N, C-alpha and C positions, 0 to 999 in steps of 0.2 A: 634579401630581407634585412632591414635595418636592425640595430641593436635593441631598440624599443620593442619591435615586433617579436624578436627572438625571446626577449625577457617575458613578454606577455604570454607567449606559447609555453614557456617553461612553467610559469605560474599556473596556467590552466591545466597543464599535464599533471603538475604536482597536486592540485586540488582534486583532480579526477582519481589519482592514485590513492589519496587520503580517503576519499569517499568509498572506493572499492575495498580498502582495508576495513573501514567501518562496516560495510555491508557483509563482508566475510565474517567479521566478529559477530554481528547480529544473527547471521544465518547459522553460525555454530552454537550460539547461546540460546536461541529460541526454536521451538518446533515449527512455527509458522511466522512469517513476516509479511505484513500487509501494508501497502502504500495507499493512502487515501489522498488523491490529488486535491489541492486546495479548493478548487471550484466545486468538488463533490462533497467535501467535508462540511461545508457551510451552507450549501444550497439544497433545499428540499428535505424530504423525510427519509429517503431511501437508505443512506449510509447510517444515520442514527438508528433507524428502525432495525436494520440488520444487526447492529452492535447490541441493541437492547435485547433482541430475540436470542442472541448468542450468549449474553451475560450469564455467568454461573454454570454454563454447560461445557466449559472447556476442560473440565476434569483436571488432570495433573499436567496438561500440556501448557507450555509457555508460549504466549502469542504476543507479538509486538506489532503495534500500529504506528506507522510513520506518516506524518503530514506536515505541510507548511502551515496549515490552518489549525486552530485549536479544535480538538475533537474530544468529545466527552465519551469516555469508555467506562465500562462497568467491570464487575468482578471477573477476574480471569484474564485481563488484558493489561499490558504495559503500553504506555503511550510515550513517544518521543517526538518533540517538535523539531523539524529540520527546516533549513532555510529553503526558499523558493528555488534557488539554483540547484541545491542538492536534489530536491524533489524532481525538477525537470530532467536532471541527468539520470536519476533512477528510472523515471518514466521512459526515457530514451533507451536505456539499457534493456528495460523490460520488453518494450515493443520490438527491439532489434533482435534479441536473443532469448531463447528459452534455456536459461542457464541453471535454474534451480527449481525443484518441485515445490519448495517451501516458501517461495517468494511470489506474491500475487498482488494485483491491484484491485481495490474495491472502488468501482466508479459507476455512476449512473450513466448508462449509455443508451443510445437509440438503436443499437445493433439488434437485429431480429432475435438472435439466440442468446442475447445477454440476459443476466438474471433480472436486472431492473425492468427490462421489457416484459419478461415472463410474469413479474409481479404486477406490473401495470395492466396487463391483459388478463389478470386473474388465473393464469395457468398455474402459478405457484403462489402460495401465501408467503408472507414475509418470513414466517418461521421455517417453511420449507426451503426458501432461498438461503436463509441463514445456515440451515443444516447442510445444504449442498455446498455452500461456500467454505464452511469450516469443517466439513466432512465429519460430523458428529455421528458416532456409532455406539 
């Protein structure tokens, strides 16, 4: 490998380490951390409807929403905009490992058992999906 390739690998590894440190801090500071992929934060009504239904019901729990897209959040949420590269790395980590119970992805999926599918087929209401996602009790 040439010097340029080695330097690029060092920079990529450093960026990944920095992101992991940020995630570690967020997981320690918040009760739940949700990643909203950019295409889900701006497309359709599912994610905004879930967040509206959950607004004000978080109690004393601290909830962080991360996204590369601007996401409107209500009372009880903190929003941090991340870059697309960070979002993609977090998604990759999420889908590769189950490393934390308090880190989840809110996405509109076509998976049969996914919350968005259950809402679309009227098995769950948006409010019920919100309660399931945020585990309000």
